[in-house]
C-alpha positions in Angstrom: 116.6 -26.5 -113.6 115.5 -24.6 -110.5 116.9 -26.8 -107.7 116.7 -24.7 -104.6 114.5 -22.6 -102.4 115.6 -20.5 -99.4 112.4 -20.7 -97.4 112.4 -21.8 -93.8 111.5 -25.4 -93.3 108.5 -26.7 -91.3 108.9 -29.6 -89.0 109.0 -31.0 -85.5 111.8 -30.3 -83.0 115.0 -32.3 -83.6 115.0 -35.7 -81.9 117.7 -35.8 -79.3 120.2 -38.7 -79.3 120.5 -40.9 -76.2 123.8 -40.8 -74.4 126.1 -43.8 -74.6 124.1 -45.7 -72.0 121.4 -45.9 -74.6 123.4 -48.6 -76.4 122.0 -51.1 -74.0 118.7 -50.8 -75.8 120.1 -52.6 -78.8 122.8 -54.7 -77.1 121.0 -57.9 -78.0 122.1 -57.5 -81.6 125.7 -56.3 -80.9 127.0 -59.7 -82.0 126.2 -58.8 -85.6 127.9 -55.5 -85.3 124.9 -53.2 -85.0 126.5 -51.4 -82.1 130.2 -51.2 -81.7 132.3 -49.9 -78.9 133.0 -46.3 -79.4 130.0 -45.7 -81.6 127.3 -43.4 -80.0 123.9 -44.7 -79.8 121.6 -43.9 -82.8 118.5 -44.7 -80.8 116.4 -41.5 -80.6 115.2 -40.3 -77.2 111.6 -40.9 -78.2 112.2 -44.6 -78.8 111.2 -46.1 -75.6 110.6 -49.7 -76.8 113.7 -50.8 -78.7 114.2 -53.8 -76.3 110.6 -54.8 -76.5 110.7 -54.8 -80.3 113.8 -57.0 -80.2 111.6 -59.4 -78.2 108.8 -59.2 -80.8 106.4 -57.8 -78.2 104.2 -55.9 -80.6 101.7 -57.3 -83.1 98.9 -56.8 -85.6 97.0 -53.6 -85.1 99.8 -51.7 -83.1 100.8 -48.3 -84.4 104.2 -46.8 -83.9 102.9 -44.8 -80.9 102.6 -48.2 -79.2 105.8 -49.8 -80.6 108.1 -46.8 -80.5 106.7 -44.4 -78.0 104.1 -41.6 -77.5 106.5 -38.9 -78.6 107.3 -40.5 -81.9 107.1 -38.0 -84.8 104.2 -39.5 -86.7 101.2 -38.7 -88.9 100.6 -35.1 -90.0 103.1 -33.9 -87.4 105.7 -34.9 -90.0 106.6 -32.2 -92.5 106.3 -34.3 -95.7 103.3 -35.4 -97.7 104.7 -38.0 -100.2 106.7 -41.1 -99.9 108.3 -42.3 -103.1 109.7 -45.9 -103.0 111.7 -47.5 -105.8 112.6 -51.2 -105.3 115.3 -52.6 -107.5 116.6 -56.2 -107.9 119.3 -58.5 -106.6 122.3 -56.7 -105.2 124.0 -57.1 -101.8 125.5 -54.3 -99.8 129.1 -55.5 -100.1 128.6 -56.2 -103.8 127.8 -52.5 -104.4 129.2 -50.4 -101.5 132.2 -52.1 -100.0 134.5 -49.3 -101.4 132.6 -46.5 -99.6 135.5 -46.0 -97.2 137.8 -45.2 -100.1 135.2 -42.6 -101.2 135.2 -40.9 -97.9 132.3 -42.7 -96.1 134.3 -44.3 -93.2 131.7 -45.1 -90.6 130.5 -48.2 -92.4 130.9 -51.9 -92.1 132.2 -53.4 -95.3 134.0 -56.5 -96.5 137.6 -56.3 -97.7 139.6 -58.2 -100.4 140.6 -60.6 -97.6 137.0 -61.9 -97.4 136.7 -65.2 -99.3 134.5 -68.2 -99.9 135.5 -71.8 -100.5 135.1 -73.4 -104.0 135.1 -77.2 -103.4 136.7 -77.7 -106.8 138.5 -80.1 -107.1 140.9 -78.8 -105.9 139.5 -77.0 -102.9 140.3 -73.3 -103.3 139.4 -70.0 -101.6 137.8 -67.4 -103.9 138.6 -63.9 -102.6 136.5 -60.9 -103.4 137.5 -59.0 -106.6 136.6 -55.9 -108.5 134.0 -57.0 -111.1 134.7 -55.1 -114.4 132.0 -56.8 -116.4 128.7 -55.1 -116.2 126.5 -58.0 -117.4 126.9 -61.1 -115.3 125.2 -64.5 -115.5 122.6 -64.7 -112.8 123.7 -65.9 -109.3 121.6 -68.4 -107.4 119.3 -66.8 -104.9 116.5 -69.4 -104.4 115.2 -70.4 -101.0 117.3 -73.4 -100.4 120.5 -71.9 -101.9 120.3 -68.7 -99.8 120.0 -70.8 -96.6 123.2 -72.6 -97.8 124.9 -69.3 -98.5 124.0 -68.1 -94.9 125.1 -71.6 -93.6 124.0 -70.9 -90.0 126.1 -67.7 -89.9 129.2 -68.9 -91.6 128.4 -66.9 -94.8 130.5 -69.4 -96.8 128.1 -70.8 -99.4 128.0 -68.1 -102.1 130.4 -69.7 -104.6 129.3 -73.3 -104.3 125.6 -72.5 -104.7 126.3 -70.8 -108.1 128.8 -73.3 -109.5 129.9 -73.8 -112.2 131.5 -70.3 -112.4 130.3 -69.5 -108.9 133.3 -67.2 -108.3 131.2 -64.5 -109.9 129.3 -64.2 -106.6 132.4 -62.7 -105.0 132.7 -59.8 -107.4 132.1 -56.2 -106.3 131.7 -52.8 -107.9 133.0 -49.4 -106.8 132.6 -45.7 -107.5 134.1 -46.0 -110.9 131.2 -48.3 -111.9 128.4 -46.6 -109.9 129.3 -42.9 -109.6 125.8 -41.7 -109.0 125.0 -44.3 -106.3 128.3 -43.5 -104.5 127.5 -39.8 -104.7 124.0 -40.4 -103.3 125.3 -42.6 -100.5 127.9 -40.0 -99.5 125.3 -37.2 -99.7 122.1 -38.6 -98.2 121.4 -41.5 -95.9 122.2 -45.2 -96.1 122.4 -48.1 -93.7 124.9 -50.9 -93.1 122.4 -53.0 -91.2 119.5 -53.1 -93.8 118.5 -56.6 -94.7 116.1 -58.3 -97.0 113.1 -59.8 -95.1 114.0 -63.4 -95.5 116.7 -65.8 -96.7 115.1 -66.4 -100.2 114.2 -65.0 -103.6 112.4 -62.0 -105.1 108.7 -62.7 -104.7 108.5 -63.6 -101.0 110.8 -60.8 -100.1 108.6 -58.3 -102.1 105.5 -59.8 -100.5 107.0 -58.8 -97.1 107.0 -55.2 -98.1 103.4 -55.3 -99.2 102.0 -57.4 -96.4 104.5 -57.8 -93.6 104.7 -61.5 -94.4 105.0 -63.8 -97.4 102.0 -65.9 -96.4 104.1 -69.1 -96.4 105.5 -68.5 -99.8 109.2 -69.4 -100.5 109.7 -69.3 -104.3 109.6 -67.1 -107.4 107.0 -66.9 -108.9 104.3 -67.8 -106.3 100.7 -66.6 -106.1 99.8 -64.7 -102.9 96.4 -64.9 -101.2 94.5 -61.9 -102.7 92.3 -61.2 -99.7 95.1 -60.6 -97.1 95.6 -57.0 -96.0 98.4 -55.1 -97.8 99.9 -51.6 -97.2 97.8 -50.3 -100.1 94.6 -51.6 -98.4 95.5 -49.8 -95.2 96.1 -46.6 -97.1 92.7 -46.9 -98.7 91.0 -47.6 -95.4 92.5 -44.4 -94.0 91.4 -42.3 -97.0 94.9 -42.0 -98.3 96.1 -42.4 -101.9 98.6 -44.5 -103.7 99.7 -45.2 -107.2 102.2 -47.5 -109.0 104.3 -46.1 -111.9 106.1 -48.6 -114.0 108.9 -48.2 -116.6 108.0 -51.5 -118.2 104.8 -53.3 -119.3 104.2 -54.9 -115.9 104.4 -53.9 -112.3 105.4 -56.5 -109.7 102.1 -56.0 -107.9 100.2 -57.3 -110.8 100.4 -60.5 -108.8 97.8 -59.0 -106.5 95.3 -58.4 -109.3 94.3 -55.9 -112.1 94.0 -52.8 -109.9 97.8 -53.1 -109.4 98.7 -52.8 -113.1 100.2 -49.4 -112.6 100.7 -46.4 -114.9 103.6 -45.7 -117.3 106.4 -43.4 -116.3 105.0 -40.7 -118.6 102.1 -40.4 -116.2 104.6 -40.0 -113.3 106.2 -37.1 -115.2 102.7 -35.6 -115.8 101.6 -36.0 -112.2 104.9 -34.5 -111.0 104.5 -31.5 -113.3 100.9 -31.0 -112.1 101.8 -31.5 -108.4 99.4 -34.4 -108.4 101.5 -37.2 -106.8 99.5 -39.5 -104.4 100.5 -40.0 -100.8 102.4 -43.2 -101.6 104.3 -43.5 -104.9 105.5 -47.0 -105.8 107.9 -47.0 -108.7 108.8 -50.2 -110.6 111.7 -50.4 -113.1 111.4 -52.5 -116.3 111.7 -56.1 -115.3 112.2 -57.6 -118.8 112.8 -57.0 -122.5 115.3 -54.8 -124.3 114.7 -51.9 -121.8 115.2 -54.0 -118.7 116.7 -51.7 -116.0 115.9 -53.5 -112.7 119.5 -54.4 -112.1 118.7 -58.1 -112.1 121.6 -60.0 -113.7 122.4 -60.3 -116.5 121.2 -56.8 -117.3 123.7 -54.0 -117.1 123.5 -52.6 -113.6 124.2 -49.1 -114.8 120.8 -49.0 -116.5 119.3 -49.3 -113.0 121.5 -46.5 -111.7 120.4 -44.3 -114.6 116.7 -45.1 -113.8 117.2 -44.3 -110.1 118.8 -41.0 -111.1 115.9 -40.3 -113.4 113.4 -40.5 -110.6 115.4 -38.8 -107.9 116.6 -36.0 -110.1 113.0 -35.4 -111.3 111.9 -35.0 -107.7 114.7 -32.5 -107.0 113.8 -30.5 -110.1 110.5 -29.4 -108.5 111.3 -27.4 -105.3 107.7 -27.5 -103.9 107.5 -31.3 -104.4 111.0 -31.9 -103.0 110.0 -30.0 -99.9 107.1 -32.4 -99.4 108.7 -35.7 -100.3 110.9 -38.6 -98.9 112.5 -40.8 -101.6 113.6 -44.3 -100.7 115.4 -46.8 -102.9 116.2 -50.3 -101.9 116.4 -53.9 -103.3 114.2 -56.9 -102.9 117.1 -59.2 -102.0 120.9 -59.8 -102.5 120.6 -61.8 -105.7 123.2 -64.4 -104.6 126.0 -61.9 -104.3 128.4 -62.2 -101.3 128.0 -60.2 -98.1 130.0 -60.7 -94.9 127.5 -59.5 -92.3 125.5 -62.3 -90.6 121.8 -61.7 -90.8 120.3 -61.5 -87.3 117.2 -63.2 -86.0 113.9 -61.7 -87.1 110.3 -61.7 -85.7 108.2 -64.5 -87.1 105.3 -62.5 -88.7 102.4 -64.7 -88.1 101.2 -68.3 -87.5 101.6 -69.4 -91.1 104.1 -72.3 -91.3 106.7 -72.8 -94.0 107.5 -76.4 -95.2 111.2 -76.1 -94.3 113.2 -73.4 -92.4 111.1 -70.5 -91.2 110.7 -66.7 -91.5 112.8 -66.3 -88.3 115.9 -64.7 -89.8 116.4 -61.6 -92.0 117.9 -62.2 -95.4 121.3 -61.1 -96.7 122.2 -57.4 -96.3 121.1 -55.1 -99.1 121.5 -51.4 -100.0 119.1 -48.7 -99.0 119.1 -45.0 -99.9 117.0 -42.3 -98.2 117.0 -38.9 -99.8 114.9 -35.9 -98.7 115.3 -32.4 -97.4 115.4 -33.8 -93.9 117.9 -36.7 -94.4 121.0 -36.2 -92.3 124.1 -35.5 -94.4 126.1 -38.6 -95.2 124.4 -40.5 -92.5 125.0 -44.3 -92.1 122.5 -46.0 -89.9 123.6 -49.0 -87.9 120.1 -50.0 -86.6 118.7 -53.2 -88.0 116.0 -52.8 -90.6 114.5 -54.7 -93.5 111.9 -53.9 -96.2 109.2 -54.0 -93.6 110.9 -51.0 -92.0 109.9 -49.1 -95.1 106.4 -50.5 -94.7 106.6 -49.3 -91.0 107.8 -45.8 -92.2 104.7 -45.6 -94.4 102.5 -46.8 -91.5 104.1 -44.2 -89.2 103.5 -41.3 -91.6 99.9 -42.1 -92.2 99.0 -43.5 -88.7 98.3 -47.0 -90.0 98.2 -50.2 -87.9 100.7 -53.0 -88.3 99.6 -56.0 -90.4 101.8 -58.6 -88.7 104.4 -59.0 -85.9 107.2 -58.3 -88.4 106.2 -54.8 -89.4 104.9 -54.1 -85.9 108.4 -54.6 -84.5 110.3 -53.0 -87.3 112.3 -49.8 -86.7 110.7 -47.1 -89.0 113.9 -45.5 -90.2 113.4 -42.3 -88.1 117.0 -42.0 -87.0 117.9 -41.0 -90.5 116.1 -37.6 -90.3 116.6 -34.1 -88.8 113.1 -32.7 -89.2 113.9 -29.4 -87.4 117.0 -28.5 -89.4 116.7 -30.0 -93.0 120.2 -30.2 -94.4 118.9 -30.4 -98.0 116.1 -27.8 -98.2 118.3 -26.5 -101.0 119.0 -29.6 -103.0 122.6 -30.5 -103.9 123.5 -29.5 -107.5 126.8 -31.3 -108.1 125.6 -34.8 -108.7 127.6 -36.8 -111.2 126.1 -38.2 -114.5 124.3 -41.5 -114.4 124.8 -42.2 -118.1 126.1 -45.6 -119.1 129.8 -46.2 -119.4 130.5 -46.7 -123.1 133.1 -49.4 -122.4 130.8 -51.3 -120.0 127.9 -51.2 -122.4 130.2 -52.2 -125.3 131.4 -55.2 -123.3 127.8 -56.3 -122.6 126.9 -55.9 -126.3 129.8 -58.1 -127.5 130.0 -60.8 -124.9 127.7 -63.4 -123.3 127.0 -62.7 -119.5 130.2 -63.1 -117.5 130.7 -66.1 -115.2 133.6 -67.2 -112.9 136.1 -64.4 -112.6 137.1 -61.9 -115.4 
């Protein structure tokens, strides 16, 4: 495959980084480790309103020019045409990436084997984190009430008990031997150790937040959204922009919004890629069920999801022209019940819709995010608080779209991750590892019921 091009890159001047005094702009969230002593600020010089966003100052209708600043790189000033977003299922940051320091990524906040959760028993015991060697695990509780108990007002001590019996499985983690492609991508491109799901709850309401900046009062899976509320896809249409869903299974998640969201098979993605016919926004869905399920939702083998992510990203990198016009983002809907040690901070309540219990006033548990493009800073780890609505805001920023709610209006749009003047990966990396399944892991899944408890 032809994976490189030596042409000069277009783009805006590189955003300067504020001096250490700029840390004050995000000091309000220092208690959750977003800014640590000795870390330089990651707030770009053009971001004039970080403090105001923390105060949820901005609202529906505001663009990033209002919520970030007039010098924000936005719209057609940005050097890319396409955003490709793949959302997977149910994995926490610590569950996947807590061994990044051993892999050479050291500026990252991860749990250690000393982190534990109580199991009430009897007898009462402490379940420490452990390397999960089973690739197919019984699902872990991640419903609305259970996740609030896992969070437990910041104690982060309810992960085992909410999945009992066998709740110890919530404390398992994988490493680079299990997820070689993901670890390579994390070390090569950009990730964040302060990226959270939008709310303390399950799949559907979290995914709703990406589409609409809110979950419209919903708290469970499945749950029907109001079909007449604005979504990011509607904003794109109103602005004369294009979008398309490609699905690896028979259904897309957005089928919940009606027939126009049914999506096209991945064979059409391949055809559109080859014809240089991708829309402005590409939404990619894995297969959510059946024998080909690869969404990483337990009990499916998580390496199937890694393989699907590699299939999409490698395909983009195989076409230099498209690579030079594209930002690829991969994230997860929520943590799936797996342990993470970072306390989710407070979040902007999106609208006036009330929830029967609790509220949309906190982010959910921390989840992985990968940002790959020619302009992504090499091996970058963002420490700025984001959630799925930050991806929404990134889309709004690129296409000059207004915010839908107070949540996306005040979301940071990921811009610290890029160097648009000096793209590190104009020539794509060519030494990526294989994402093929481990024969031993697949064999274990074929011969055993989903794992529970500890191995």
